[in-house]
C-alpha positions as CSV (number, residue, x, y, z in Angstrom):
1,M,18.3,-71.1,88.6
2,K,15.9,-73.4,86.6
3,K,17.0,-76.4,88.7
4,I,16.2,-74.4,91.9
5,K,12.8,-73.4,90.5
6,H,12.0,-77.0,89.6
7,L,12.9,-78.2,93.1
8,I,10.7,-75.6,94.7
9,I,7.8,-76.5,92.4
10,A,8.3,-80.2,93.0
11,M,8.1,-79.6,96.8
12,L,4.9,-77.5,96.3
13,A,3.4,-80.2,94.1
14,V,4.0,-82.9,96.7
15,A,2.5,-80.6,99.4
16,V,-0.6,-79.9,97.2
17,S,-1.0,-83.6,96.4
18,V,-1.4,-84.6,100.0
19,G,-3.5,-81.6,101.1
20,F,-3.0,-78.2,102.7
21,T,-2.1,-79.3,106.1
22,A,1.1,-79.0,108.2
23,C,3.2,-82.1,108.8
24,G,1.8,-84.1,111.6
25,D,0.2,-87.4,112.7
26,D,-2.7,-87.0,110.2
27,D,-0.4,-86.9,107.1
28,E,-0.8,-90.6,106.3
29,A,-4.6,-90.4,106.6
30,M,-4.6,-87.3,104.4
31,I,-2.6,-89.1,101.7
32,K,-5.0,-92.0,101.8
33,D,-8.0,-89.6,101.6
34,N,-6.4,-88.0,98.5
35,M,-5.7,-91.3,96.9
36,A,-9.3,-92.3,97.5
37,L,-10.4,-89.0,95.9
38,Y,-8.2,-89.7,92.8
39,Q,-9.7,-93.1,92.5
40,E,-13.3,-91.7,92.8
41,T,-12.5,-89.1,90.1
42,V,-11.2,-91.7,87.7
43,N,-14.1,-94.1,88.5
44,A,-16.5,-91.2,87.6
45,E,-14.6,-90.4,84.4
46,V,-14.6,-94.0,83.2
47,K,-18.3,-94.5,84.1
48,A,-19.2,-91.3,82.2
49,N,-17.2,-92.3,79.1
50,K,-17.9,-96.0,78.9
51,K,-19.5,-96.7,75.5
52,G,-18.7,-100.3,75.0
53,D,-17.0,-103.3,76.6
54,K,-13.4,-102.6,75.4
55,A,-11.0,-100.1,77.1
56,L,-7.6,-99.0,75.7
57,L,-5.3,-97.3,78.2
58,I,-2.3,-95.3,76.8
59,V,0.5,-95.1,79.5
60,A,3.0,-92.3,79.1
61,F,5.7,-91.4,81.6
62,G,4.3,-87.9,81.7
63,S,5.3,-84.3,81.3
64,T,4.4,-80.8,82.5
65,W,4.9,-78.8,79.3
66,Q,2.0,-77.5,77.0
67,K,3.9,-78.9,74.0
68,A,3.7,-82.3,75.5
69,F,0.1,-82.0,76.5
70,D,-0.8,-81.1,72.9
71,T,1.1,-84.1,71.7
72,F,-0.7,-86.4,74.1
73,D,-4.0,-84.9,72.9
74,K,-3.1,-85.6,69.3
75,T,-2.2,-89.2,70.2
76,V,-5.4,-89.9,72.0
77,T,-7.3,-88.5,69.0
78,A,-5.3,-90.7,66.6
79,Y,-5.9,-93.8,68.8
80,K,-9.7,-93.1,68.8
81,Q,-9.6,-92.9,65.1
82,A,-7.5,-96.1,64.6
83,F,-9.3,-98.1,67.2
84,P,-13.0,-97.1,67.0
85,G,-14.3,-100.1,69.0
86,Y,-12.4,-99.0,72.1
87,D,-12.9,-96.4,74.8
88,V,-9.5,-94.6,74.9
89,Y,-7.9,-93.2,78.0
90,I,-4.4,-91.8,78.9
91,S,-2.5,-92.0,82.1
92,F,0.9,-90.9,83.5
93,S,3.1,-93.4,85.3
94,S,5.2,-90.7,86.9
95,A,3.8,-89.4,90.2
96,I,6.1,-86.3,89.9
97,C,4.7,-85.5,86.5
98,R,1.1,-86.0,87.7
99,N,1.7,-83.7,90.7
100,R,3.5,-81.0,88.8
101,A,1.0,-81.0,85.9
102,A,-1.8,-80.6,88.5
103,T,-0.2,-77.6,90.2
104,G,0.9,-76.0,86.9
105,E,4.7,-76.1,86.9
106,H,4.8,-74.0,83.8
107,K,1.6,-72.0,84.1
108,Y,3.6,-68.8,84.0
109,E,4.6,-69.8,80.5
110,N,1.0,-70.1,79.4
111,T,0.9,-73.9,80.1
112,E,-2.5,-75.3,81.1
113,I,-3.1,-76.9,84.5
114,R,-3.9,-80.6,83.7
115,N,-5.0,-83.5,85.9
116,Y,-3.7,-86.9,84.8
117,Y,-4.0,-90.0,86.8
118,A,-2.0,-93.2,87.4
119,P,-2.4,-96.4,85.4
120,E,-3.5,-98.1,88.6
121,N,-6.4,-95.8,88.9
122,Y,-7.7,-96.5,85.4
123,L,-7.2,-100.3,85.7
124,R,-9.2,-100.3,89.0
125,A,-11.9,-98.2,87.4
126,F,-12.1,-100.5,84.4
127,G,-12.7,-103.4,86.8
128,K,-15.5,-101.5,88.5
129,S,-17.0,-100.7,85.1
130,R,-16.6,-104.4,84.2
131,Y,-14.9,-103.9,80.8
132,K,-14.6,-107.3,79.1
133,E,-11.4,-106.4,77.3
134,I,-8.6,-104.1,78.5
135,V,-5.6,-103.1,76.3
136,V,-2.7,-101.3,77.8
137,Q,-0.3,-99.5,75.4
138,S,3.1,-98.4,76.7
139,L,4.4,-95.1,75.2
140,Q,7.9,-95.9,76.4
141,V,10.7,-95.8,73.8
142,I,12.6,-98.8,75.1
143,P,11.5,-101.7,77.4
144,G,13.4,-100.3,80.4
145,E,12.6,-99.3,84.0
146,E,9.4,-97.4,83.2
147,Y,8.0,-100.2,81.0
148,T,8.6,-102.5,84.0
149,R,6.4,-100.2,86.1
150,V,3.6,-100.6,83.5
151,V,3.9,-104.4,83.7
152,N,3.8,-104.3,87.5
153,D,0.7,-102.2,87.5
154,I,-1.0,-104.8,85.3
155,K,0.2,-107.6,87.7
156,D,-1.2,-105.6,90.7
157,F,-4.5,-105.3,89.0
158,C,-4.5,-109.0,88.2
159,N,-3.7,-109.8,91.8
160,D,-6.6,-107.6,92.9
161,K,-4.3,-105.6,95.1
162,Y,-7.1,-103.7,96.8
163,R,-9.4,-106.7,97.1
164,E,-12.3,-104.9,95.4
165,M,-13.1,-106.9,92.2
166,E,-16.3,-108.9,91.9
167,P,-15.8,-112.6,92.2
168,G,-15.0,-114.2,88.8
169,Y,-14.4,-110.9,87.0
170,L,-10.6,-111.0,86.7
171,A,-10.7,-114.5,85.3
172,S,-13.2,-113.4,82.6
173,V,-11.5,-110.3,81.3
174,D,-9.1,-110.4,78.4
175,L,-5.9,-108.3,79.0
176,Y,-3.4,-107.2,76.3
177,L,-0.2,-105.2,76.6
178,G,1.3,-103.3,73.6
179,A,5.1,-103.2,73.6
180,P,7.3,-100.0,73.7
181,L,8.5,-98.4,70.5
182,M,11.8,-100.2,70.2
183,A,11.0,-103.5,71.8
184,T,12.8,-105.6,69.1
185,V,15.7,-105.3,66.6
186,D,13.1,-105.2,63.8
187,D,11.4,-102.2,65.6
188,V,14.8,-100.4,65.6
189,K,15.1,-100.8,61.9
190,D,11.5,-99.5,61.4
191,V,12.2,-96.5,63.7
192,A,15.5,-95.7,61.9
193,K,13.7,-95.6,58.6
194,A,10.9,-93.4,60.0
195,I,13.4,-91.0,61.6
196,D,15.2,-90.7,58.3
197,D,12.0,-90.1,56.4
198,N,11.4,-87.1,58.8
199,L,14.9,-85.8,59.3
200,G,16.8,-86.9,56.2
201,A,16.8,-83.5,54.7
202,V,18.4,-82.1,57.9
203,A,21.0,-84.9,58.0
204,A,21.9,-84.2,54.4
205,T,23.7,-81.0,55.6
206,D,23.9,-81.1,59.4
207,I,24.8,-83.6,62.2
208,V,21.6,-84.9,63.7
209,A,22.2,-85.7,67.4
210,L,19.2,-87.6,68.9
211,M,18.8,-87.4,72.6
212,G,17.1,-90.4,74.4
213,H,16.7,-91.0,78.1
214,G,18.3,-94.3,78.7
215,N,18.6,-96.1,82.1
216,P,21.5,-96.2,84.6
217,D,23.1,-99.6,84.6
218,I,21.3,-100.7,87.8
219,Y,17.9,-100.0,86.1
220,D,18.7,-101.3,82.6
221,T,15.8,-103.7,82.6
222,Y,15.9,-106.3,79.8
223,S,19.3,-104.7,78.8
224,A,17.2,-102.2,76.9
225,N,19.9,-99.6,76.6
226,I,21.3,-101.6,73.7
227,R,18.5,-100.2,71.5
228,Y,20.1,-96.8,71.4
229,T,23.4,-98.3,70.1
230,Q,21.5,-100.4,67.6
231,L,19.5,-97.4,66.4
232,E,22.6,-95.3,65.8
233,E,24.1,-98.2,63.8
234,E,20.9,-98.5,61.7
235,L,20.7,-94.7,61.2
236,Q,24.3,-94.5,60.1
237,K,23.6,-97.1,57.4
238,L,21.3,-94.5,56.0
239,N,23.4,-91.4,56.7
240,G,26.7,-91.1,58.7
241,N,25.5,-87.8,60.1
242,Y,23.2,-89.5,62.6
243,F,24.3,-90.0,66.3
244,V,22.3,-91.2,69.2
245,G,23.0,-90.3,72.9
246,T,21.2,-90.2,76.2
247,V,20.9,-88.4,79.5
248,D,21.2,-91.5,81.7
249,M,23.0,-94.4,79.9
250,K,26.6,-95.0,80.9
251,D,29.1,-94.3,78.1
252,N,26.5,-92.6,75.9
253,F,26.3,-89.1,77.2
254,V,26.8,-86.0,75.1
255,D,30.6,-86.1,75.5
256,D,30.6,-89.8,74.3
257,V,28.5,-88.7,71.3
258,H,31.1,-86.0,70.5
259,A,33.9,-88.5,70.8
260,R,32.3,-90.7,68.2
261,M,31.8,-87.7,66.0
262,V,35.5,-86.8,66.2
263,A,36.5,-90.4,65.6
264,R,34.6,-90.2,62.3
265,G,36.4,-87.0,61.4
266,I,33.5,-84.6,62.2
267,T,35.1,-81.7,64.0
268,G,33.0,-78.8,62.6
269,G,29.7,-77.9,61.1
270,K,26.2,-77.6,62.6
271,V,24.8,-80.0,65.2
272,H,21.0,-80.3,65.0
273,C,19.6,-81.7,68.3
274,H,16.4,-83.7,68.4
275,P,14.6,-85.5,71.2
276,L,14.5,-89.3,71.0
277,M,11.6,-89.4,73.4
278,S,7.8,-89.7,73.0
279,I,7.3,-86.0,73.7
280,A,9.4,-82.8,73.9
281,G,9.2,-82.2,77.7
282,D,11.6,-81.3,80.5
283,H,14.6,-83.2,79.1
284,A,14.2,-81.7,75.7
285,H,13.8,-78.1,76.9
286,N,16.6,-78.3,79.4
287,D,19.1,-81.1,78.9
288,M,18.9,-81.0,75.1
289,V,18.4,-77.3,74.3
290,E,20.6,-75.9,77.1
291,D,23.1,-78.6,78.1
292,W,23.7,-80.3,74.8
293,G,23.4,-77.0,72.9
294,S,26.0,-75.2,75.0
295,Y,28.2,-78.3,74.9
296,F,28.4,-78.4,71.1
297,T,28.7,-74.6,70.7
298,G,31.5,-74.8,73.3
299,K,33.3,-77.3,71.0
300,G,33.1,-74.9,68.1
301,Y,30.0,-76.4,66.3
302,G,27.0,-74.5,65.1
303,N,23.9,-75.5,67.0
304,D,20.2,-75.9,66.2
305,Y,17.3,-78.0,67.6
306,T,13.8,-79.3,67.0
307,L,11.3,-79.5,69.8
308,E,9.2,-82.3,68.4
309,G,8.7,-85.6,70.2
310,L,8.5,-88.9,68.4
311,L,4.7,-89.0,68.9
312,D,4.5,-85.8,66.8
313,Y,5.4,-87.8,63.7
314,P,2.5,-89.8,62.4
315,N,4.8,-92.4,60.8
316,I,6.5,-93.1,64.2
317,R,3.2,-93.0,66.1
318,R,2.0,-95.7,63.7
319,I,4.7,-98.0,64.9
320,W,3.4,-97.7,68.5
321,M,-0.1,-98.4,67.0
322,S,1.1,-101.4,65.2
323,H,2.3,-102.8,68.6
324,T,-1.2,-102.2,69.9
325,Q,-2.8,-104.0,67.1
326,A,-0.3,-106.9,67.4
327,A,-1.1,-107.2,71.0
328,I,-4.9,-107.4,70.3
329,D,-4.3,-109.9,67.5
330,G,-2.2,-112.1,69.8
331,E,-3.0,-114.1,72.9
332,P,-4.3,-112.4,76.0
333,L,-2.0,-112.1,79.0
334,E,-2.4,-114.8,81.6
335,Y,-1.6,-113.0,84.8
336,N,-5.3,-112.9,85.6
337,K,-6.2,-116.5,84.7
338,A,-4.5,-118.2,87.6
339,G,-7.5,-118.6,89.9
340,D,-9.9,-115.8,90.6
341,E,-12.4,-117.6,92.8
């Protein structure tokens, strides 16, 4: 029933996002009009909030749950405190999440209706407001498909996709990109320690099954899925009760997690499920709580869960922030330096 509800809401969201007209020859024009309206809205937001010459854009995949909205709000506040010299903004890379949030997918569950906009909209607005420094921070967990989209948005901006930048501007602006949470093997070790600091007391008595997203093989950009395997290995050095699975990585679904548990002699006890995602959104509420929960109870285990995303933990959030600082301390990107005449 939930899947049917989500499909219907998604269809309504798309309908709303392109206007209240029937399908016809004017649809394409209506879409363009709405895209122009979104850009005008973001231009106005950036113009109203510009305090200095440095912009910091946080890029999340997105969500439609109030719990996730609250987490994003906390994250923006934390970034403003940690980077006081920057004007901080947040965007959603997922059009589906933007549309569903704007139409209130979960408004009947007391979730606010929120308007989030695309990274492209903010980058274009930053250009119009002539920021001298732009920092983009990916809130992705691994450098996979969604991180690639962030990179491509930056490249489109640097190529002046819409031919709207003032001459010379792009060559003069400094651009920086903060890496995802587990960009390197060292990051994996830092994340494992941070998770254990937060969940060690749970792992002392229960199995902790962490559910990440993962990419299908054809979208496994940078072979990023290996980070989930590496994280499980690092966590098990700290406590053998940790396991890491995904909803989309081949050979690492919930049944694969269970097989690894059995191979280690764990055939009973309680399984405590936890999202390995930046926020507790749709996957956490549905795939983890319902599908993973029913799977483990069906196998005879007790089941419990936590609806906290990784960004809800200050020590994990600080790892993302360390990537932001590392980007700022490093060399600017050079996509925009190849001739802006």
